[in-house]
C-alpha positions in Angstrom: 89.4 134.1 101.7 92.0 132.2 100.0 94.4 132.8 102.9 91.7 131.8 105.2 91.3 128.5 103.6 94.6 127.7 103.4 95.1 128.6 107.0 92.4 125.8 107.8 93.8 123.4 105.3 97.2 123.2 106.0 96.8 122.2 109.8 94.0 119.8 109.0 96.0 117.9 106.3 98.9 118.0 108.9 96.9 116.6 111.6 95.8 113.7 109.0 98.9 112.9 107.0 100.3 109.8 109.2 96.8 108.4 109.8 96.7 106.0 106.8 100.2 104.6 107.7 99.1 104.4 111.3 96.1 102.3 110.3 98.2 100.1 107.8 100.9 99.6 110.6 98.2 98.5 113.1 96.5 96.2 110.9 99.5 94.5 109.3 101.8 94.8 112.2 104.6 95.3 110.0 107.0 98.4 110.3 109.9 97.0 108.0 109.2 99.5 105.4 109.0 102.5 107.6 111.6 104.9 108.2 112.5 105.4 111.6 114.4 108.5 110.7 111.5 110.1 108.9 109.3 109.5 111.8 111.7 111.1 114.1 111.9 114.0 111.7 108.5 114.4 111.5 108.1 114.3 115.0 110.7 117.1 115.7 108.7 119.2 112.9 105.2 118.6 114.9 107.2 119.6 118.3 108.5 122.7 116.4 105.2 123.7 115.2 103.6 123.1 118.4 106.1 125.2 120.2 105.6 128.0 117.6 101.7 128.0 118.3 102.3 128.1 121.9 104.8 131.0 121.7 102.3 133.0 119.3 99.2 131.7 121.3 97.6 130.3 118.0 94.7 127.9 119.0 94.8 126.1 115.5 98.6 125.7 115.7 98.4 124.1 119.0 95.3 121.9 118.3 97.0 120.7 114.9 100.3 120.3 116.8 98.5 118.3 119.4 96.8 115.8 117.1 99.7 115.3 114.9 102.1 114.7 117.9 99.5 111.9 119.0 99.2 110.2 115.7 103.1 110.5 115.3 103.6 109.0 118.9 101.3 106.4 118.3 103.1 105.4 114.9 106.5 105.6 116.9 104.9 103.3 119.7 103.7 100.6 117.1 107.1 100.9 115.5 108.7 100.1 118.9 106.3 97.3 119.3 106.4 95.5 116.0 110.1 96.0 115.1 
C-alpha cells in the first residue's frame, strides 16, 4: 500500500516541481536568478527517467517523463528568450 502511494507521488511531484518557477519566470520575464546548469541537469535527469520508462515499458514513467520534459523545455525556452 505505501509503496503504491510512493509510486504515484514520486512521478506526480516530479511532473510539477518546476511549474511554480515556470509561472514566475513567465510572469516576471526575469531569468537572472535561474541557473542554466541546474536546468540542464534536470533536463538530463528527465531524459534518463523517460528512457528508463521506455526500456521497461512503464506508462507512469513515460507520462511523468513527458510532462516533466515539457515543463523543463518550456522553462529553458523562456530562459533563452529572456536572457
